[in-house]
VMD Tcl script that draws the C-alpha trace (Angstrom):
set ca {
  {2.59 12.29 -17.66}
  {5.10 9.53 -18.04}
  {3.68 7.34 -16.27}
  {0.26 7.65 -17.33}
  {1.64 7.25 -21.05}
  {3.02 4.10 -20.11}
  {0.20 2.46 -18.50}
  {-2.24 3.68 -21.18}
  {-0.25 1.65 -23.64}
  {-0.61 -1.31 -21.31}
  {-4.42 -1.02 -20.84}
  {-4.94 0.27 -24.68}
  {-6.51 -2.61 -25.64}
  {-8.83 -3.25 -23.00}
  {-9.54 0.94 -23.05}
  {-12.87 0.67 -23.94}
  {-14.01 -1.78 -21.53}
  {-12.34 -0.23 -18.75}
  {-13.97 2.94 -19.72}
  {-17.28 1.52 -19.79}
  {-16.91 -0.02 -16.09}
  {-16.07 3.22 -15.00}
  {-19.47 4.63 -16.68}
  {-20.96 1.80 -15.11}
  {-19.70 2.69 -11.33}
  {-21.02 6.57 -12.34}
  {-24.62 4.87 -12.97}
  {-24.36 2.71 -9.93}
  {-23.92 5.97 -7.69}
  {-26.27 7.68 -9.06}
  {-29.16 4.61 -8.47}
  {-27.48 4.84 -4.68}
  {-28.52 8.49 -4.41}
  {-31.96 8.56 -5.77}
  {-33.24 5.18 -3.92}
  {-33.28 6.91 -0.90}
  {-35.17 9.48 -2.59}
  {-38.02 7.03 -2.33}
  {-37.91 6.86 1.14}
  {-37.62 10.16 1.78}
  {-40.45 10.88 -0.82}
  {-42.96 8.03 0.87}
  {-42.21 9.29 4.50}
  {-43.24 12.81 3.29}
  {-45.42 13.36 1.14}
  {-47.31 9.78 0.92}
  {-47.31 8.65 4.70}
  {-47.42 11.98 5.38}
  {-48.81 15.17 3.96}
  {-45.98 17.32 2.41}
  {-46.45 18.51 -1.38}
  {-45.16 16.42 -3.84}
  {-42.17 18.18 -5.05}
  {-41.41 15.52 -8.01}
  {-40.29 16.41 -12.10}
  {-42.95 17.36 -14.45}
  {-43.19 13.92 -15.98}
  {-42.97 11.92 -13.01}
  {-45.69 14.35 -11.36}
  {-47.97 13.65 -14.53}
  {-47.67 9.99 -14.08}
  {-48.80 10.15 -9.91}
  {-51.68 12.16 -11.19}
  {-52.84 10.00 -13.73}
  {-52.15 7.29 -11.26}
  {-54.56 8.43 -8.87}
  {-52.29 10.41 -6.83}
  {-51.35 10.44 -3.20}
  {-54.70 8.37 -2.33}
  {-53.81 5.78 -4.81}
  {-50.06 5.55 -3.78}
  {-51.05 5.02 -0.09}
  {-53.71 2.12 -0.93}
  {-50.50 0.40 -3.10}
  {-47.83 1.37 -0.93}
  {-45.83 -1.53 -2.03}
  {-45.41 -0.22 -5.08}
  {-43.13 2.26 -3.57}
  {-40.98 -0.15 -2.13}
  {-40.78 -2.37 -5.59}
  {-39.43 0.60 -7.17}
  {-36.73 0.90 -3.92}
  {-35.79 -2.79 -4.39}
  {-35.13 -2.21 -8.36}
  {-33.61 0.83 -8.15}
  {-31.27 -1.58 -5.53}
  {-31.44 -4.35 -7.99}
  {-30.24 -2.59 -10.82}
  {-27.27 -0.62 -8.59}
  {-26.39 -4.22 -7.79}
  {-26.06 -5.40 -11.35}
  {-24.35 -2.07 -12.41}
  {-21.78 -3.07 -9.58}
  {-21.47 -6.78 -10.61}
  {-20.78 -5.73 -14.07}
  {-18.10 -2.79 -13.37}
  {-16.11 -5.08 -11.17}
  {-16.70 -8.20 -13.99}
  {-14.98 -5.63 -16.71}
  {-12.33 -3.97 -14.11}
  {-11.19 -7.42 -13.76}
  {-10.79 -8.54 -16.62}
  {-9.22 -5.64 -18.06}
  {-6.46 -5.18 -15.51}
  {-5.69 -9.00 -15.51}
  {-5.16 -8.85 -19.07}
  {-3.00 -5.42 -18.68}
  {-1.24 -6.83 -15.70}
  {-0.21 -10.09 -18.05}
  {1.22 -7.06 -20.54}
  {3.08 -6.17 -17.90}
  {4.67 -9.16 -16.80}
  {4.98 -10.26 -20.34}
  {6.59 -6.85 -21.18}
  {9.08 -6.90 -18.16}
  {10.34 -10.53 -19.10}
  {11.03 -9.78 -22.57}
  {12.55 -6.51 -21.52}
  {14.55 -9.00 -19.57}
  {16.16 -11.12 -21.67}
  {17.54 -8.02 -24.10}
  {18.29 -5.90 -21.42}
  {22.36 -5.60 -21.15}
  {24.30 -8.56 -19.72}
  {26.10 -5.81 -17.79}
  {22.53 -4.58 -15.83}
  {21.75 -8.55 -14.81}
  {25.26 -8.59 -13.28}
  {24.67 -5.45 -10.89}
  {21.33 -6.48 -10.29}
  {19.89 -9.10 -7.85}
  {17.89 -12.11 -8.76}
  {15.57 -11.03 -5.74}
  {14.99 -7.88 -6.46}
  {14.37 -8.36 -10.31}
  {11.86 -11.66 -9.33}
  {9.62 -9.68 -7.03}
  {9.32 -6.44 -9.44}
  {8.26 -8.68 -12.29}
  {5.40 -10.26 -9.61}
  {4.76 -8.61 -6.41}
  {5.15 -5.08 -8.20}
  {3.21 -6.02 -11.21}
  {0.26 -7.42 -8.67}
  {0.31 -4.34 -6.89}
  {-0.18 -2.30 -10.19}
  {-3.36 -4.41 -11.18}
  {-4.71 -3.66 -7.87}
  {-4.31 -0.14 -8.41}
  {-5.93 -0.25 -11.73}
  {-8.56 -2.48 -10.23}
  {-9.39 -1.40 -6.95}
  {-8.13 2.50 -6.51}
  {-8.89 3.73 -9.86}
  {-12.05 2.37 -9.29}
  {-12.56 3.60 -5.68}
  {-11.23 7.16 -7.07}
  {-14.04 7.49 -9.78}
  {-16.49 6.58 -6.90}
  {-15.40 8.84 -4.64}
  {-15.80 11.62 -7.31}
  {-18.79 10.01 -8.19}
  {-20.38 9.76 -5.23}
  {-19.41 13.29 -3.78}
  {-20.64 15.28 -7.09}
  {-23.63 13.65 -7.07}
  {-24.50 13.21 -3.54}
  {-23.59 17.03 -2.77}
  {-25.47 17.98 -5.99}
  {-28.78 15.94 -4.51}
  {-27.85 17.81 -0.57}
  {-27.29 21.46 -2.03}
  {-30.51 20.54 -3.57}
  {-32.29 20.04 -0.60}
  {-31.10 22.33 2.12}
  {-27.94 24.49 1.05}
  {-27.28 25.30 4.60}
  {-26.83 21.83 5.90}
  {-25.00 21.00 3.35}
  {-22.36 23.59 4.00}
  {-22.28 22.27 8.08}
  {-22.13 19.05 6.49}
  {-18.74 19.88 4.91}
  {-17.09 21.85 7.49}
  {-14.80 19.29 8.82}
  {-14.00 18.27 5.45}
  {-10.88 20.27 4.23}
  {-9.10 18.86 7.73}
  {-9.93 15.52 6.47}
  {-7.94 16.26 3.11}
  {-5.27 18.32 4.69}
  {-5.14 15.10 6.97}
  {-4.87 12.53 3.66}
  {-2.63 14.83 2.34}
  {0.20 14.89 5.07}
  {-0.36 11.07 5.37}
  {0.37 10.68 1.37}
  {3.54 12.53 2.04}
  {4.81 10.72 4.99}
  {3.65 6.97 3.31}
  {5.14 7.10 -0.24}
  {8.71 7.55 1.17}
  {7.81 4.38 4.13}
  {6.21 2.38 1.05}
  {9.57 2.63 -0.73}
  {11.49 1.45 2.17}
  {9.09 -1.60 2.61}
  {9.56 -2.78 -1.02}
  {13.44 -2.17 -0.91}
  {13.45 -4.42 2.33}
  {11.16 -7.13 1.16}
  {13.34 -6.99 -2.25}
  {16.69 -7.63 0.04}
  {14.32 -10.44 2.01}
  {13.34 -12.15 -1.44}
  {17.47 -12.01 -2.45}
  {18.52 -13.72 0.77}
  {16.28 -16.07 0.86}
  {16.89 -16.58 -2.86}
  {20.51 -16.72 -2.51}
  {20.43 -19.70 0.60}
  {18.45 -21.76 -1.35}
  {19.87 -21.69 -4.51}
  {23.42 -22.23 -2.71}
  {22.09 -24.86 0.30}
  {24.49 -27.50 -0.59}
  {27.25 -25.13 0.29}
  {26.10 -23.87 2.87}
  {25.96 -27.40 4.64}
  {29.34 -27.95 3.05}
  {30.75 -25.18 5.27}
  {28.64 -25.62 8.17}
  {27.49 -21.92 7.48}
  {23.27 -23.07 8.69}
  {23.69 -20.36 11.70}
  {25.31 -17.88 9.85}
  {23.02 -17.71 7.34}
  {20.05 -18.05 9.91}
  {21.50 -14.85 11.90}
  {22.10 -13.17 8.36}
  {18.20 -13.45 7.61}
  {17.12 -12.44 11.01}
  {19.00 -9.57 10.37}
  {17.04 -9.13 7.11}
  {13.74 -9.69 8.35}
  {14.01 -7.57 11.63}
  {14.63 -4.75 8.85}
  {11.81 -5.33 7.36}
  {9.41 -5.93 10.54}
  {10.84 -2.32 11.69}
  {9.83 -1.23 8.57}
  {6.38 -2.53 8.29}
  {5.87 -1.54 12.01}
  {6.62 2.36 11.17}
  {4.24 2.10 8.15}
  {1.62 0.54 10.60}
  {2.02 3.44 12.95}
  {1.16 5.66 10.34}
  {-1.49 3.93 8.99}
  {-2.89 3.75 13.00}
  {-2.32 7.36 13.05}
  {-4.44 8.19 9.60}
  {-7.10 5.69 10.49}
  {-8.04 6.96 13.70}
  {-7.26 10.73 13.07}
  {-9.98 10.47 9.84}
  {-12.63 8.33 12.12}
  {-12.38 11.49 14.55}
  {-12.97 14.13 11.87}
  {-15.52 11.67 10.10}
  {-17.65 10.71 13.18}
  {-17.61 14.60 14.16}
  {-18.80 15.53 11.21}
  {-21.55 12.91 11.27}
  {-22.66 13.74 14.54}
  {-22.81 17.37 14.01}
  {-25.23 16.57 10.99}
  {-27.34 14.43 12.96}
  {-27.62 16.73 16.09}
  {-28.35 19.66 13.50}
  {-30.79 17.81 11.43}
  {-32.88 16.52 14.35}
  {-32.83 19.92 15.81}
  {-34.09 21.55 12.56}
  {-36.91 19.01 12.27}
  {-38.07 19.57 15.67}
  {-38.26 23.10 15.03}
  {-40.00 22.47 11.57}
  {-37.66 24.35 9.73}
  {-37.06 20.62 7.47}
  {-38.89 17.30 7.30}
  {-38.35 14.29 8.80}
  {-37.54 12.96 5.03}
  {-34.97 14.94 4.54}
  {-33.74 14.00 8.08}
  {-33.76 10.43 6.54}
  {-31.88 11.84 3.32}
  {-29.15 13.92 4.96}
  {-28.06 11.16 7.21}
  {-28.07 8.68 4.12}
  {-25.96 10.60 2.57}
  {-23.75 11.74 4.99}
  {-23.36 7.99 5.49}
  {-22.63 7.76 2.01}
  {-19.68 10.59 2.31}
  {-18.17 9.29 5.18}
  {-17.44 6.25 3.52}
  {-15.23 7.78 0.62}
  {-13.74 10.49 2.78}
  {-12.94 7.95 5.43}
  {-11.22 6.00 2.96}
  {-9.55 8.31 1.27}
  {-6.37 8.09 2.89}
  {-6.42 4.39 2.26}
  {-6.92 4.64 -1.09}
  {-3.95 7.30 -1.01}
  {-2.07 4.80 0.83}
  {-2.62 1.97 -1.67}
  {-1.72 4.91 -4.80}
  {1.35 5.80 -3.13}
  {2.35 1.98 -3.05}
  {0.92 1.46 -6.42}
  {3.19 4.69 -7.68}
  {6.65 3.22 -5.89}
  {5.77 0.06 -7.23}
  {5.36 1.57 -10.71}
  {8.53 3.54 -10.63}
  {10.46 0.06 -9.89}
  {8.49 -1.59 -12.90}
  {9.76 1.61 -15.17}
  {13.13 1.75 -13.58}
  {13.70 -1.93 -15.17}
  {12.14 -0.71 -18.32}
  {14.36 2.75 -18.81}
  {17.54 -0.01 -18.39}
  {19.22 -0.22 -21.91}
  {18.56 -3.13 -23.79}
  {20.95 -4.51 -26.42}
  {21.16 -2.39 -29.53}
  {19.42 -4.52 -32.06}
  {21.52 -5.42 -34.85}
  {19.19 -4.98 -37.68}
  {21.82 -4.37 -39.89}
  {24.43 -7.08 -38.37}
  {26.10 -9.30 -40.78}
  {25.45 -12.82 -41.03}
  {28.44 -14.51 -42.84}
  {29.74 -18.40 -42.65}
  {31.81 -18.50 -39.90}
  {34.63 -21.22 -40.24}
  {36.41 -20.33 -37.28}
  {39.41 -17.76 -38.04}
  {39.88 -14.91 -35.24}
  {42.84 -12.10 -34.71}
  {42.72 -9.96 -32.00}
  {44.55 -6.86 -32.76}
  {45.45 -4.43 -29.86}
  {41.98 -5.03 -27.93}
  {41.40 -2.72 -25.02}
  {38.13 -3.50 -23.12}
  {36.68 -1.34 -20.01}
  {33.72 -2.23 -17.95}
  {31.05 0.52 -17.27}
  {32.37 0.51 -13.66}
  {35.66 2.18 -15.09}
  {37.79 -1.68 -14.41}
  {39.98 -2.19 -17.30}
  {40.48 -6.38 -17.17}
  {41.85 -6.23 -20.75}
  {44.77 -4.26 -22.53}
  {46.55 -4.07 -25.83}
  {45.14 -7.85 -26.14}
  {46.81 -8.77 -29.79}
  {46.84 -12.74 -31.16}
  {45.39 -15.23 -34.36}
  {43.94 -18.37 -33.96}
  {43.52 -20.19 -37.36}
  {40.59 -22.72 -38.09}
  {40.62 -25.70 -36.32}
  {43.39 -25.00 -33.76}
  {43.21 -25.15 -30.17}
  {44.09 -22.01 -28.22}
  {44.79 -22.33 -24.65}
  {44.53 -19.38 -21.73}
  {45.99 -18.94 -18.67}
  {46.38 -16.49 -16.07}
  {45.77 -15.91 -12.65}
  {42.38 -15.35 -11.05}
  {41.14 -11.50 -12.28}
  {43.23 -11.00 -15.60}
  {40.62 -11.07 -17.86}
  {40.38 -15.17 -19.17}
  {36.53 -14.90 -18.80}
  {36.19 -11.11 -20.56}
  {37.74 -12.51 -23.41}
  {35.06 -14.74 -23.43}
  {32.74 -11.78 -23.08}
  {34.00 -10.04 -25.68}
  {34.04 -13.09 -28.46}
  {30.58 -13.70 -27.77}
  {29.47 -9.84 -27.44}
  {28.02 -10.18 -23.89}
  {30.17 -6.39 -24.09}
  {31.71 -4.87 -27.24}
  {35.50 -3.75 -26.89}
  {35.93 0.17 -27.13}
  {39.44 0.10 -28.92}
  {41.35 -2.31 -31.28}
  {39.67 -4.94 -33.60}
  {38.39 -8.57 -33.63}
  {37.57 -10.36 -36.68}
  {36.46 -13.38 -37.18}
  {37.17 -14.87 -40.87}
  {37.78 -11.33 -41.60}
  {34.81 -9.69 -40.41}
  {34.69 -7.16 -37.70}
  {33.24 -8.62 -34.81}
  {30.95 -5.80 -33.89}
  {29.67 -6.22 -37.52}
  {28.06 -9.77 -37.00}
  {24.49 -10.08 -36.00}
  {24.75 -10.92 -32.12}
  {22.10 -13.58 -32.74}
  {23.98 -15.06 -35.51}
  {27.65 -14.86 -34.08}
  {26.27 -16.61 -30.85}
  {24.35 -19.43 -32.58}
  {27.98 -20.63 -33.78}
  {29.35 -20.36 -30.77}
  {29.52 -22.83 -28.23}
  {30.11 -22.28 -25.02}
  {30.32 -24.14 -21.65}
  {30.48 -21.34 -18.92}
  {32.78 -21.48 -15.67}
  {29.71 -22.00 -13.50}
  {27.44 -23.66 -15.97}
  {23.51 -23.73 -15.18}
  {21.38 -26.74 -15.54}
  {17.47 -26.39 -15.34}
  {15.23 -28.23 -13.25}
  {14.34 -30.95 -15.93}
  {15.38 -34.01 -16.65}
  {19.32 -34.88 -18.21}
  {17.43 -35.55 -21.84}
  {16.10 -31.86 -21.60}
  {18.97 -30.31 -20.38}
  {21.28 -31.77 -23.17}
  {18.42 -31.06 -25.59}
  {18.04 -27.90 -24.94}
  {20.97 -27.04 -27.54}
  {19.02 -28.95 -30.20}
  {15.52 -29.68 -29.67}
  {15.49 -31.81 -32.82}
  {18.44 -34.26 -31.56}
  {17.98 -37.71 -31.81}
  {18.28 -40.03 -28.89}
  {21.68 -41.26 -30.63}
  {23.04 -37.89 -30.97}
  {22.36 -37.04 -27.81}
  {24.13 -39.93 -26.67}
  {27.01 -39.60 -28.59}
  {27.44 -36.38 -26.84}
  {27.27 -37.54 -23.48}
  {30.38 -40.17 -24.73}
  {32.07 -37.20 -25.79}
  {31.74 -35.37 -22.42}
  {32.19 -38.56 -20.46}
  {28.83 -38.43 -19.00}
  {26.85 -41.26 -20.35}
  {28.40 -44.17 -18.37}
  {27.17 -42.24 -14.80}
  {23.48 -41.25 -16.62}
  {23.25 -44.82 -16.81}
  {23.77 -45.62 -13.22}
  {21.32 -43.31 -12.04}
  {17.77 -44.75 -11.17}
  {16.09 -43.24 -14.49}
  {18.80 -42.49 -16.39}
  {18.47 -39.94 -18.96}
  {14.94 -39.04 -17.67}
  {16.71 -38.33 -14.01}
  {15.21 -34.73 -13.16}
  {18.71 -33.25 -12.35}
  {17.09 -30.28 -9.57}
  {17.21 -27.01 -9.43}
  {20.46 -25.39 -10.74}
  {21.45 -29.54 -11.15}
  {21.88 -29.80 -6.96}
  {21.43 -33.61 -7.26}
  {24.64 -33.47 -9.45}
  {28.20 -33.46 -8.30}
  {30.06 -30.08 -9.35}
  {31.89 -32.72 -12.04}
  {28.59 -33.99 -13.52}
  {27.23 -30.58 -13.74}
  {30.10 -29.52 -15.94}
  {29.80 -32.45 -18.14}
  {26.44 -32.38 -18.80}
  {26.82 -28.90 -19.62}
  {29.64 -29.91 -22.05}
  {27.52 -32.75 -23.87}
  {24.81 -29.90 -24.09}
  {27.30 -27.98 -26.08}
  {28.62 -30.35 -28.07}
  {25.39 -32.05 -29.52}
  {25.39 -28.67 -31.62}
  {28.05 -28.40 -34.28}
  {29.52 -25.02 -33.73}
  {32.73 -23.71 -35.80}
  {33.96 -22.16 -32.59}
  {33.94 -23.76 -28.98}
  {35.03 -22.00 -25.53}
  {35.44 -23.83 -22.36}
  {35.74 -21.32 -19.52}
  {37.57 -23.21 -17.07}
  {34.55 -26.09 -17.81}
  {36.86 -28.75 -16.81}
  {37.96 -27.40 -13.31}
  {35.48 -30.01 -11.50}
  {36.45 -33.37 -12.75}
  {39.31 -35.50 -12.22}
  {42.70 -35.40 -14.80}
  {41.86 -38.67 -16.20}
  {38.35 -38.06 -17.31}
  {39.27 -34.46 -18.19}
  {41.80 -36.54 -20.61}
  {39.38 -39.00 -21.96}
  {36.80 -35.61 -22.42}
  {39.80 -33.75 -24.30}
  {40.78 -36.72 -26.01}
  {37.20 -37.33 -27.30}
  {36.84 -33.48 -28.08}
  {40.05 -34.04 -30.95}
  {38.45 -36.56 -32.58}
  {34.98 -35.22 -32.86}
  {35.77 -31.20 -33.55}
  {38.44 -31.78 -36.40}
  {38.71 -28.26 -38.10}
  {36.57 -26.68 -35.13}
  {38.57 -23.82 -33.21}
  {38.60 -24.26 -29.98}
  {39.48 -21.95 -26.73}
  {39.94 -23.41 -22.78}
  {40.59 -21.36 -20.09}
  {42.23 -23.20 -17.74}
  {44.15 -22.97 -14.52}
  {45.93 -26.47 -14.78}
  {48.59 -26.83 -17.32}
  {47.91 -30.34 -18.13}
  {44.79 -29.36 -19.90}
  {46.17 -26.71 -21.74}
  {49.56 -28.26 -22.66}
  {48.20 -30.20 -25.74}
  {46.80 -26.74 -27.24}
  {48.46 -25.40 -30.52}
  {49.31 -22.59 -28.86}
  {48.72 -21.03 -25.06}
  {48.24 -17.32 -24.11}
  {49.52 -16.37 -20.57}
  {47.79 -13.35 -19.29}
  {48.65 -11.12 -16.12}
  {46.64 -7.56 -15.19}
  {44.86 -7.72 -18.32}
  {47.96 -8.03 -20.68}
  {49.96 -10.44 -22.47}
  {52.77 -11.46 -20.62}
  {53.43 -14.82 -22.69}
  {52.37 -16.54 -25.82}
  {53.82 -20.01 -27.46}
  {53.68 -23.63 -26.81}
  {54.07 -25.72 -23.87}
  {57.25 -26.66 -24.63}
  {58.46 -23.42 -25.70}
  {56.71 -21.78 -22.25}
  {57.92 -23.66 -19.77}
  {61.29 -23.32 -21.07}
  {60.58 -19.66 -20.89}
  {61.59 -17.71 -17.37}
  {58.17 -16.58 -16.48}
  {54.56 -16.86 -15.08}
  {54.22 -20.35 -17.24}
  {56.74 -22.02 -16.17}
  {56.45 -20.97 -12.27}
  {52.56 -22.08 -12.26}
  {54.58 -25.51 -14.22}
  {56.83 -26.22 -11.80}
  {53.79 -25.40 -8.66}
  {51.41 -27.78 -10.14}
  {54.23 -30.94 -10.82}
  {55.22 -30.78 -7.81}
  {51.89 -30.83 -6.30}
  {51.03 -33.88 -8.69}
  {54.17 -35.50 -7.54}
  {53.45 -34.90 -3.85}
  {50.28 -36.74 -4.38}
  {51.64 -39.44 -6.06}
  {53.74 -40.11 -3.53}
  {51.06 -39.74 -0.71}
  {49.05 -42.26 -3.09}
  {51.86 -44.60 -3.32}
}
mol new
graphics top color blue
foreach p $ca { graphics top sphere $p radius 0.5 }
foreach p [lrange $ca 0 end-1] q [lrange $ca 1 end] { graphics top cylinder $p $q radius 0.2 }
display resetview
């Protein structure tokens, strides 16, 4: 019932057109049942001498026209009636197909729009757990499966019901006993269809999952092609793909075996039914029990019945595939979205930030942050240092409310972070991520993304702060150079600097650099930090880095280890303490001295 409500929600705006298409389908079936009656009437009562059995109004018209003799002289009129019936059948079929196509395409568009909109607002953790290839397939292939279901399977089910109902009514009116013989095999066909439906549903789900894994493998390989080649992992990736492809092939083979079993079984049963009706009707006609016209009608009607019965399994199997696809779509729509901040505050944000006894736990139970307390005043630069997995990035996630903390308090300019509208908060915090993302657009378009109305001079100024302007000018097309998907045509350092330029283009009161200078050399690092200091006076800045030289000039540094603050102070204070900071400083200083010795 839930699925039907959701489906009606998507097709509601086209429900009138969709319903009319179903009605036209029924009219087309009625005309296809009537048209062979013209041939039977012609054979039995016009060419032959059987009594004319027609409705009263039609019998009066035939009598006024001149009766049997007049029809024999103008038999072409009966041919014209047959042709007109077939013509109108075709017209109704055309309109039906056109309206089904329009309404289902509109519904599919709404499903895709709804899915994409939900993905934009889905909780961040759900994105972390999900695979990109799988989400992509659900928004494309699964929606297309649903479109085909609404356009084809629903149509076919309607046509099958109309055909069976009207054809059986006509057959019973002709000869009830022969009709009973005609239906004796039908229960076995339905039984085979139900068994097939039960088997195929699980198999379709396995095929969909295997297809998703295949899509994900391809997507990951193409996205990381530079890494794959840099480490010479082509052979490994090929073997990995072959394994996924083999798994997909086996699932499809299993599905095809089930399909082959059903088709052979349904063919056998349908042909048995047809032969039985043909044998009985011909023998009865030979004995004068029924007329030749009745034989023609029954053979035509049985042919009409065999088609829907024979295709019932295919329709059911396609419906099974559609139900699986719809379940996968609903699974996405059921994933929780970020709560809307209808009552969220929109205060002026200057950059005074206080962490007080903050603890945070991910939904999977991981505790990356425990009892975190420190204060940052407007315009200060705070450095965050710690080993991998100590909670540095989790701190960033909390600041931009990708996640909300469970214990403690984070306040910005005196306002509780959870009370501030998320969209408002994020529009005032500029962040350069550890792995910055560039779109497959030009350098100019990627930088301008932060401020679409920014002038060229403002963009160049931001690029100079990020120490990328001179590099861009060396590109063949300068700022109009296409960077490729995820910035694949640029070096890692260039990608980071373009991302920095994009962030500083907008004057945020709070800036966060999440290890975003890791791919640039020391000299460029110093240039960027110096330019940022000159440009960003009064801006609160968080710099997360493994490189102590990057943090040394911060107003104070927070050292994290296993989710807790183990040290806090200025660079000079921390190197004098016997702790994690001084040990990392000693190691990095030694490595730099050795490197200078090698270069010297």
